[in-house]
MMTF fields as JSON, N, C-alpha, C and O atoms, coordinates in Angstrom:
{
  "mmtfVersion": "1.0.0",
  "mmtfProducer": "UNKNOWN",
  "numBonds": 415,
  "numAtoms": 416,
  "numGroups": 104,
  "numChains": 1,
  "numModels": 1,
  "chainsPerModel": [1],
  "groupsPerChain": [104],
  "chainIdList": ["A"],
  "bondAtomList": [4, 2, 8, 6, 12, 10, 16, 14, 20, 18, 24, 22, 28, 26, 32, 30, 36, 34, 40, 38, 44, 42, 48, 46, 52, 50, 56, 54, 60, 58, 64, 62, 68, 66, 72, 70, 76, 74, 80, 78, 84, 82, 88, 86, 92, 90, 96, 94, 100, 98, 104, 102, 108, 106, 112, 110, 116, 114, 120, 118, 124, 122, 128, 126, 132, 130, 136, 134, 140, 138, 144, 142, 148, 146, 152, 150, 156, 154, 160, 158, 164, 162, 168, 166, 172, 170, 176, 174, 180, 178, 184, 182, 188, 186, 192, 190, 196, 194, 200, 198, 204, 202, 208, 206, 212, 210, 216, 214, 220, 218, 224, 222, 228, 226, 232, 230, 236, 234, 240, 238, 244, 242, 248, 246, 252, 250, 256, 254, 260, 258, 264, 262, 268, 266, 272, 270, 276, 274, 280, 278, 284, 282, 288, 286, 292, 290, 296, 294, 300, 298, 304, 302, 308, 306, 312, 310, 316, 314, 320, 318, 324, 322, 328, 326, 332, 330, 336, 334, 340, 338, 344, 342, 348, 346, 352, 350, 356, 354, 360, 358, 364, 362, 368, 366, 372, 370, 376, 374, 380, 378, 384, 382, 388, 386, 392, 390, 396, 394, 400, 398, 404, 402, 408, 406, 412, 410],
  "bondOrderList": [1, 1, 1, 1, 1, 1, 1, 1, 1, 1, 1, 1, 1, 1, 1, 1, 1, 1, 1, 1, 1, 1, 1, 1, 1, 1, 1, 1, 1, 1, 1, 1, 1, 1, 1, 1, 1, 1, 1, 1, 1, 1, 1, 1, 1, 1, 1, 1, 1, 1, 1, 1, 1, 1, 1, 1, 1, 1, 1, 1, 1, 1, 1, 1, 1, 1, 1, 1, 1, 1, 1, 1, 1, 1, 1, 1, 1, 1, 1, 1, 1, 1, 1, 1, 1, 1, 1, 1, 1, 1, 1, 1, 1, 1, 1, 1, 1, 1, 1, 1, 1, 1, 1],
  "groupList": [{"groupName": "MET", "atomNameList": ["N", "CA", "C", "O"], "elementList": ["N", "C", "C", "O"], "formalChargeList": [0, 0, 0, 0], "bondAtomList": [1, 0, 2, 1, 3, 2], "bondOrderList": [1, 1, 2], "singleLetterCode": "M", "chemCompType": "L-PEPTIDE LINKING"}, {"groupName": "THR", "atomNameList": ["N", "CA", "C", "O"], "elementList": ["N", "C", "C", "O"], "formalChargeList": [0, 0, 0, 0], "bondAtomList": [1, 0, 2, 1, 3, 2], "bondOrderList": [1, 1, 2], "singleLetterCode": "T", "chemCompType": "L-PEPTIDE LINKING"}, {"groupName": "PRO", "atomNameList": ["N", "CA", "C", "O"], "elementList": ["N", "C", "C", "O"], "formalChargeList": [0, 0, 0, 0], "bondAtomList": [1, 0, 2, 1, 3, 2], "bondOrderList": [1, 1, 2], "singleLetterCode": "P", "chemCompType": "L-PEPTIDE LINKING"}, {"groupName": "ARG", "atomNameList": ["N", "CA", "C", "O"], "elementList": ["N", "C", "C", "O"], "formalChargeList": [0, 0, 0, 0], "bondAtomList": [1, 0, 2, 1, 3, 2], "bondOrderList": [1, 1, 2], "singleLetterCode": "R", "chemCompType": "L-PEPTIDE LINKING"}, {"groupName": "VAL", "atomNameList": ["N", "CA", "C", "O"], "elementList": ["N", "C", "C", "O"], "formalChargeList": [0, 0, 0, 0], "bondAtomList": [1, 0, 2, 1, 3, 2], "bondOrderList": [1, 1, 2], "singleLetterCode": "V", "chemCompType": "L-PEPTIDE LINKING"}, {"groupName": "LEU", "atomNameList": ["N", "CA", "C", "O"], "elementList": ["N", "C", "C", "O"], "formalChargeList": [0, 0, 0, 0], "bondAtomList": [1, 0, 2, 1, 3, 2], "bondOrderList": [1, 1, 2], "singleLetterCode": "L", "chemCompType": "L-PEPTIDE LINKING"}, {"groupName": "ILE", "atomNameList": ["N", "CA", "C", "O"], "elementList": ["N", "C", "C", "O"], "formalChargeList": [0, 0, 0, 0], "bondAtomList": [1, 0, 2, 1, 3, 2], "bondOrderList": [1, 1, 2], "singleLetterCode": "I", "chemCompType": "L-PEPTIDE LINKING"}, {"groupName": "ASN", "atomNameList": ["N", "CA", "C", "O"], "elementList": ["N", "C", "C", "O"], "formalChargeList": [0, 0, 0, 0], "bondAtomList": [1, 0, 2, 1, 3, 2], "bondOrderList": [1, 1, 2], "singleLetterCode": "N", "chemCompType": "L-PEPTIDE LINKING"}, {"groupName": "GLY", "atomNameList": ["N", "CA", "C", "O"], "elementList": ["N", "C", "C", "O"], "formalChargeList": [0, 0, 0, 0], "bondAtomList": [1, 0, 2, 1, 3, 2], "bondOrderList": [1, 1, 2], "singleLetterCode": "G", "chemCompType": "PEPTIDE LINKING"}, {"groupName": "ALA", "atomNameList": ["N", "CA", "C", "O"], "elementList": ["N", "C", "C", "O"], "formalChargeList": [0, 0, 0, 0], "bondAtomList": [1, 0, 2, 1, 3, 2], "bondOrderList": [1, 1, 2], "singleLetterCode": "A", "chemCompType": "L-PEPTIDE LINKING"}, {"groupName": "SER", "atomNameList": ["N", "CA", "C", "O"], "elementList": ["N", "C", "C", "O"], "formalChargeList": [0, 0, 0, 0], "bondAtomList": [1, 0, 2, 1, 3, 2], "bondOrderList": [1, 1, 2], "singleLetterCode": "S", "chemCompType": "L-PEPTIDE LINKING"}, {"groupName": "ASP", "atomNameList": ["N", "CA", "C", "O"], "elementList": ["N", "C", "C", "O"], "formalChargeList": [0, 0, 0, 0], "bondAtomList": [1, 0, 2, 1, 3, 2], "bondOrderList": [1, 1, 2], "singleLetterCode": "D", "chemCompType": "L-PEPTIDE LINKING"}, {"groupName": "PHE", "atomNameList": ["N", "CA", "C", "O"], "elementList": ["N", "C", "C", "O"], "formalChargeList": [0, 0, 0, 0], "bondAtomList": [1, 0, 2, 1, 3, 2], "bondOrderList": [1, 1, 2], "singleLetterCode": "F", "chemCompType": "L-PEPTIDE LINKING"}, {"groupName": "CYS", "atomNameList": ["N", "CA", "C", "O"], "elementList": ["N", "C", "C", "O"], "formalChargeList": [0, 0, 0, 0], "bondAtomList": [1, 0, 2, 1, 3, 2], "bondOrderList": [1, 1, 2], "singleLetterCode": "C", "chemCompType": "L-PEPTIDE LINKING"}, {"groupName": "GLU", "atomNameList": ["N", "CA", "C", "O"], "elementList": ["N", "C", "C", "O"], "formalChargeList": [0, 0, 0, 0], "bondAtomList": [1, 0, 2, 1, 3, 2], "bondOrderList": [1, 1, 2], "singleLetterCode": "E", "chemCompType": "L-PEPTIDE LINKING"}],
  "groupTypeList": [0, 1, 2, 3, 4, 4, 3, 5, 6, 4, 6, 4, 4, 7, 4, 6, 8, 6, 9, 8, 0, 6, 4, 8, 10, 6, 9, 11, 7, 7, 8, 6, 9, 6, 1, 12, 8, 5, 4, 1, 9, 4, 9, 9, 5, 13, 5, 6, 4, 9, 1, 9, 1, 8, 8, 2, 11, 9, 12, 3, 3, 9, 5, 9, 12, 11, 9, 11, 1, 9, 9, 14, 5, 14, 9, 3, 6, 8, 11, 4, 4, 8, 9, 8, 9, 11, 14, 1, 10, 4, 3, 11, 5, 4, 3, 5, 9, 4, 3, 5, 8, 9, 8, 3],
  "groupIdList": [1, 2, 3, 4, 5, 6, 7, 8, 9, 10, 11, 12, 13, 14, 15, 16, 17, 18, 19, 20, 21, 22, 23, 24, 25, 26, 27, 28, 29, 30, 31, 32, 33, 34, 35, 36, 37, 38, 39, 40, 41, 42, 43, 44, 45, 46, 47, 48, 49, 50, 51, 52, 53, 54, 55, 56, 57, 58, 59, 60, 61, 62, 63, 64, 65, 66, 67, 68, 69, 70, 71, 72, 73, 74, 75, 76, 77, 78, 79, 80, 81, 82, 83, 84, 85, 86, 87, 88, 89, 90, 91, 92, 93, 94, 95, 96, 97, 98, 99, 100, 101, 102, 103, 104],
  "secStructList": [7, 7, 1, 4, 4, 4, 2, 2, 2, 2, 2, 2, 2, 2, 2, 2, 2, 2, 2, 2, 2, 2, 6, 6, 6, 6, 6, 6, 7, 1, 2, 2, 2, 2, 2, 2, 2, 2, 2, 2, 2, 2, 2, 2, 2, 2, 2, 2, 2, 2, 2, 2, 6, 6, 7, 6, 6, 6, 6, 1, 7, 7, 7, 7, 7, 7, 2, 2, 2, 2, 2, 2, 2, 2, 2, 2, 2, 2, 2, 2, 2, 2, 6, 6, 7, 7, 2, 2, 2, 2, 2, 2, 2, 2, 2, 2, 2, 2, 0, 0, 0, 0, 0, 7],
  "xCoordList": [0.697, -0.15, 0.923, 1.734, 0.823, 1.429, 0.976, -0.188, 1.925, 1.254, 0.464, -0.031, -0.023, -0.992, -2.075, -2.546, -2.622, -3.762, -3.654, -4.285, -2.763, -2.982, -3.598, -4.207, -3.219, -3.363, -4.818, -5.416, -5.425, -6.743, -8.019, -9.185, -7.243, -8.288, -8.339, -9.257, -7.243, -7.365, -8.344, -8.741, -8.605, -8.521, -10.272, -11.129, -10.322, -11.962, -12.461, -13.68, -12.019, -12.148, -12.115, -12.613, -11.356, -11.534, -12.879, -13.639, -13.405, -14.747, -15.751, -16.553, -15.495, -16.267, -17.062, -18.194, -15.846, -14.96, -15.6, -16.221, -15.307, -16.004, -18.029, -18.867, -18.278, -19.764, -19.795, -20.262, -19.458, -19.906, -19.773, -20.696, -18.957, -19.174, -19.864, -20.336, -19.847, -21.513, -22.664, -23.079, -23.064, -23.971, -23.839, -24.691, -23.199, -23.147, -23.018, -23.301, -22.36, -23.422, -24.426, -24.815, -25.22, -26.503, -27.655, -28.814, -27.166, -28.213, -27.896, -28.932, -27.075, -26.584, -25.892, -26.232, -25.12, -24.335, -23.371, -23.15, -22.523, -20.93, -20.099, -19.065, -20.521, -20.171, -19.823, -18.917, -20.6, -20.932, -19.449, -18.566, -19.623, -19.258, -18.026, -17.144, -17.548, -15.889, -15.439, -14.215, -15.907, -15.775, -15.392, -14.333, -15.933, -15.262, -14.53, -14.328, -13.853, -13.036, -11.651, -10.566, -12.069, -11.069, -10.018, -8.861, -11.52, -10.876, -9.96, -8.793, -10.533, -10.34, -8.364, -7.33, -9.118, -7.542, -6.535, -5.711, -6.967, -5.918, -5.723, -4.818, -6.318, -6.391, -5.011, -3.868, -5.211, -4.3, -3.293, -2.362, -3.204, -1.436, -1.496, -0.912, -1.845, -1.247, -0.854, 0.334, -1.62, -0.777, 0.328, 1.206, 0.698, 1.777, 2.876, 4.057, 2.404, 3.362, 3.834, 4.929, 2.668, 3.252, 3.878, 4.603, 3.492, 4.664, 5.942, 6.876, 6.078, 7.56, 8.363, 9.572, 7.369, 8.268, 8.545, 9.573, 7.436, 7.655, 8.448, 8.927, 8.712, 10.235, 9.262, 8.117, 9.767, 9.787, 9.084, 8.631, 9.165, 8.793, 7.539, 6.792, 7.338, 5.905, 5.127, 4.448, 4.35, 2.949, 3.756, 2.924, 4.408, 4.353, 3.719, 3.026, 3.939, 2.964, 4.096, 5.045, 3.927, 5.069, 4.803, 3.668, 5.994, 5.643, 5.418, 6.067, 4.426, 4.011, 5.029, 4.909, 5.724, 5.927, 5.873, 4.645, 6.181, 5.762, 6.399, 6.711, 6.71, 6.939, 7.204, 8.265, 6.014, 6.842, 7.209, 7.541, 7.358, 8.335, 9.662, 10.6, 9.668, 11.36, 11.984, 13.107, 10.779, 11.116, 11.587, 12.423, 11.261, 11.841, 13.048, 13.876, 12.994, 14.105, 15.536, 16.547, 15.394, 16.381, 16.772, 17.74, 15.735, 16.399, 16.584, 17.063, 16.306, 17.284, 18.265, 19.098, 18.65, 20.182, 20.622, 21.542, 20.613, 21.133, 21.643, 22.791, 20.433, 21.203, 22.206, 23.13, 21.776, 23.203, 24.23, 25.017, 24.485, 25.455, 26.435, 27.568, 25.008, 25.781, 26.637, 27.632, 25.728, 26.31, 27.734, 28.331, 28.499, 29.354, 29.236, 30.329, 28.281, 28.19, 28.709, 28.741, 29.356, 30.126, 29.008, 28.596, 28.815, 27.485, 27.363, 26.218, 28.183, 28.555, 28.148, 27.411, 28.402, 27.86, 26.368, 25.452, 26.762, 24.617, 23.892, 22.671, 24.867, 23.259, 23.373, 22.504, 24.899, 24.972, 24.048, 23.195, 24.377, 23.072, 21.382, 20.455, 21.328, 19.938, 19.586, 18.481, 20.144, 20.345, 20.012, 18.973, 21.005, 21.073, 19.549, 18.808, 19.392, 17.717, 16.763, 16.388, 16.271, 15.213, 15.086, 14.201, 16.964, 16.257, 16.001, 15.166, 16.675, 15.67, 14.201, 13.5, 13.756, 12.702, 11.481, 10.297, 12.311, 11.435, 11.476, 10.809, 12.6, 12.523, 13.166, 12.875, 14.317, 15.083, 16.765, 17.579],
  "yCoordList": [-0.856, -0.152, 1.325, 1.554, 1.816, 3.729, 4.438, 4.28, 5.634, 6.32, 7.16, 7.825, 7.474, 8.156, 7.181, 7.99, 6.52, 5.828, 5.08, 4.03, 5.674, 5.712, 6.951, 7.132, 8.147, 9.143, 9.374, 9.565, 9.34, 9.22, 8.373, 8.711, 7.123, 5.53, 7.29, 7.542, 7.93, 8.701, 9.966, 10.432, 10.355, 11.459, 11.186, 11.927, 9.632, 9.348, 8.805, 8.892, 8.467, 8.192, 9.219, 9.334, 9.881, 11.579, 11.927, 12.298, 11.799, 12.818, 11.996, 12.509, 10.647, 9.799, 10.195, 10.483, 10.034, 10.144, 11.527, 11.322, 13.101, 13.865, 13.564, 13.67, 13.288, 13.095, 12.253, 12.828, 11.145, 10.415, 10.961, 10.538, 11.876, 13.196, 14.252, 15.004, 14.184, 15.081, 14.438, 14.492, 13.875, 13.305, 12.105, 11.243, 11.891, 11.274, 12.492, 12.417, 13.984, 14.735, 15.24, 15.489, 15.595, 15.795, 14.364, 14.599, 13.291, 12.404, 12.608, 12.365, 12.875, 13.327, 11.906, 11.56, 11.039, 9.615, 10.008, 10.754, 10.161, 10.403, 9.446, 9.734, 8.082, 6.8, 6.653, 5.915, 7.37, 6.986, 8.376, 8.179, 9.426, 10.656, 10.219, 10.894, 9.3, 9.324, 8.147, 8.086, 7.432, 6.189, 6.493, 5.992, 7.127, 8.208, 9.132, 9.431, 9.856, 10.143, 9.467, 9.64, 8.551, 7.443, 7.074, 7.068, 6.82, 6.315, 7.576, 7.371, 8.555, 9.664, 9.773, 9.735, 9.983, 10.358, 8.72, 8.798, 7.783, 6.469, 6.74, 6.097, 7.409, 7.322, 8.613, 8.333, 9.713, 10.532, 10.235, 10.49, 9.423, 8.974, 8.091, 8.68, 6.969, 6.969, 7.777, 7.809, 8.442, 9.291, 9.699, 9.62, 10.175, 10.809, 9.598, 9.873, 8.234, 7.13, 7.184, 7.236, 7.149, 7.055, 8.293, 8.486, 9.164, 10.61, 10.407, 10.963, 9.47, 10.086, 8.979, 8.989, 7.455, 6.657, 6.611, 6.405, 6.838, 7.291, 8.35, 8.023, 9.472, 10.1, 11.441, 11.205, 12.596, 13.465, 13.209, 14.024, 11.874, 12.007, 11.328, 11.551, 10.497, 9.534, 9.998, 9.172, 11.532, 12.006, 12.82, 13.467, 12.848, 13.488, 12.836, 11.827, 13.255, 12.471, 12.24, 13.016, 10.577, 10.54, 11.459, 11.933, 11.977, 12.469, 11.345, 10.303, 11.729, 10.18, 10.546, 11.622, 9.816, 9.747, 10.032, 9.939, 10.577, 11.112, 10.908, 12.005, 9.639, 9.444, 10.315, 10.185, 11.595, 12.3, 13.223, 14.057, 13.603, 14.529, 14.256, 15.054, 12.494, 12.091, 12.301, 12.784, 11.698, 11.883, 13.024, 12.88, 14.105, 15.232, 15.914, 16.639, 15.466, 15.739, 15.134, 15.82, 13.433, 13.17, 13.399, 12.978, 14.154, 14.873, 16.329, 16.842, 17.199, 18.263, 17.983, 18.444, 17.157, 16.494, 16.099, 16.909, 15.503, 15.251, 15.87, 15.745, 17.089, 18.86, 19.828, 20.437, 19.885, 20.183, 19.718, 20.504, 18.382, 17.304, 17.733, 18.139, 17.287, 17.903, 19.196, 19.475, 19.928, 21.525, 21.57, 22.646, 20.134, 20.76, 20.566, 20.523, 20.504, 20.179, 19.021, 18.209, 19.157, 17.591, 16.684, 16.86, 15.924, 14.679, 14.519, 14.557, 14.362, 13.611, 14.869, 14.556, 16.392, 17.6, 18.167, 18.57, 17.915, 18.098, 17.211, 17.326, 15.683, 15.051, 15.244, 15.196, 15.473, 15.971, 16.907, 16.847, 18.321, 19.537, 19.251, 20.046, 17.594, 17.613, 16.847, 17.193, 16.111, 15.026, 16.329, 16.323, 17.396, 18.671, 18.813, 18.36, 19.518, 20.41, 19.098, 19.435, 18.086, 17.389, 17.064, 17.183, 16.506, 16.611, 18.179, 18.318, 19.401, 20.712, 20.685, 20.973, 20.087, 20.261, 19.398, 19.684, 18.119, 17.43, 17.927, 17.64, 18.679, 19.189, 18.307, 18.18, 17.651, 17.004, 17.803, 17.108],
  "zCoordList": [0.075, 0.124, 0.067, 0.964, -0.594, -1.133, -0.345, 0.023, 0.248, 1.235, 0.948, 1.858, -0.853, -1.415, -1.13, -0.33, -1.079, -0.922, 0.715, 0.842, 2.121, 3.067, 3.553, 4.607, 2.175, 2.481, 2.58, 3.639, 1.226, 0.852, 1.74, 1.946, 2.164, 3.496, 4.994, 5.774, 4.847, 6.202, 6.332, 7.4, 5.268, 4.422, 4.748, 5.23, 4.187, 4.285, 5.695, 5.841, 6.361, 7.742, 8.85, 9.969, 8.1, 9.096, 8.79, 9.684, 7.057, 7.025, 8.076, 8.855, 7.888, 8.612, 9.998, 10.387, 10.441, 11.7, 12.658, 13.701, 12.054, 12.311, 11.976, 12.872, 10.86, 11.065, 12.244, 13.227, 12.413, 13.578, 14.702, 15.397, 15.452, 16.517, 16.503, 17.356, 15.246, 15.217, 15.804, 16.961, 14.885, 15.056, 16.099, 15.885, 16.913, 18.522, 19.629, 20.825, 18.684, 19.536, 19.551, 20.691, 18.592, 18.36, 19.068, 19.408, 19.141, 19.236, 21.046, 21.665, 21.693, 23.239, 23.539, 24.67, 22.99, 22.89, 23.283, 22.329, 23.935, 24.4, 23.933, 23.329, 24.2, 23.928, 21.806, 21.418, 20.892, 19.783, 19.262, 18.426, 19.945, 19.721, 20.164, 19.633, 20.98, 21.645, 21.122, 21.008, 20.857, 19.388, 18.138, 17.759, 17.468, 16.697, 15.992, 14.815, 18.23, 17.744, 18.012, 17.456, 19.153, 19.066, 17.213, 16.791, 16.693, 15.501, 14.506, 14.174, 14.216, 13.747, 13.862, 13.195, 15.745, 16.317, 15.288, 14.377, 15.811, 15.11, 13.364, 12.832, 12.736, 11.16, 11.604, 11.24, 12.238, 12.064, 12.219, 11.455, 13.584, 13.428, 12.463, 11.553, 12.017, 10.721, 9.829, 9.507, 9.361, 8.316, 8.723, 7.864, 9.854, 10.873, 10.669, 10.455, 10.752, 10.364, 8.681, 8.121, 8.289, 6.616, 6.237, 5.261, 7.178, 6.584, 6.905, 6.327, 7.993, 8.585, 8.426, 8.657, 7.809, 7.157, 5.405, 4.759, 5.08, 3.548, 2.947, 1.861, 3.322, 2.859, 2.136, 1.75, 2.036, 1.192, -0.296, -1.099, -0.343, -1.906, -2.122, -3.075, -1.209, -1.261, -1.558, -2.169, -1.549, -1.647, -3.113, -3.749, -3.386, -5.029, -6.601, -6.734, -7.088, -8.112, -8.821, -8.928, -9.564, -10.765, -11.671, -11.704, -12.767, -14.2, -15.175, -15.276, -15.842, -16.809, -18.207, -18.793, -18.505, -19.927, -20.619, -20.646, -21.863, -22.666, -24.217, -24.681, -25.261, -25.792, -26.863, -27.472, -27.332, -28.592, -28.088, -28.931, -26.948, -26.099, -25.801, -25.782, -25.46, -25.591, -26.72, -26.866, -28.036, -29.038, -29.601, -30.493, -29.304, -29.957, -29.261, -29.812, -27.628, -27.066, -27.736, -27.88, -28.191, -28.576, -30.226, -30.86, -30.611, -31.93, -31.806, -32.817, -30.741, -30.369, -30.232, -31.012, -29.257, -28.507, -29.978, -30.082, -31.045, -32.174, -32.875, -33.3, -33.252, -33.809, -33.036, -33.576, -31.283, -30.601, -31.124, -31.651, -31.12, -30.741, -32.511, -32.766, -33.502, -35.041, -35.255, -35.923, -34.31, -34.326, -33.852, -33.872, -33.294, -33.361, -31.12, -30.556, -30.446, -28.921, -29.125, -30.049, -27.431, -27.271, -26.283, -25.136, -27.042, -26.313, -24.999, -24.549, -24.324, -23.222, -22.462, -21.527, -22.546, -22.124, -22.155, -21.438, -23.521, -23.334, -23.005, -22.891, -22.705, -22.309, -20.379, -19.508, -20.324, -18.254, -17.954, -17.069, -19.212, -18.845, -19.162, -19.007, -19.743, -19.851, -18.317, -17.898, -17.63, -16.649, -15.526, -14.865, -15.418, -15.013, -14.733, -13.86, -15.679, -15.964, -15.604, -14.481, -15.803, -15.652, -13.551, -12.703, -13.573, -11.858, -11.364, -10.47, -11.894, -11.296, -11.149, -10.179, -12.874, -12.807, -12.147, -11.972, -11.823, -11.195, -8.826, -7.832, -9.14, -7.794, -6.645, -5.456, -7.579, -7.008, -6.338, -5.729]
}
């Protein structure tokens, strides 16, 4: 189970838990309100654990691979190398730009 799935489950449980606490309070039933409150608290603790163990990249969306853009990039690299640039330097520059764009 990914941290993103854990986050989604916790959000759903928290929404249901808050509604349960409200309904329990309106019905003047402290047992229901406390039960839903405890379930909500446990779900929040699960989110804290998932965030702590997942690391900073766990909740980021994965970038989708676009074959057309990759082909265009490769063609442009070929053009730059064909114009006399060092291929290794150009590819290192592209790697650095990708890391910068990905926020790493």
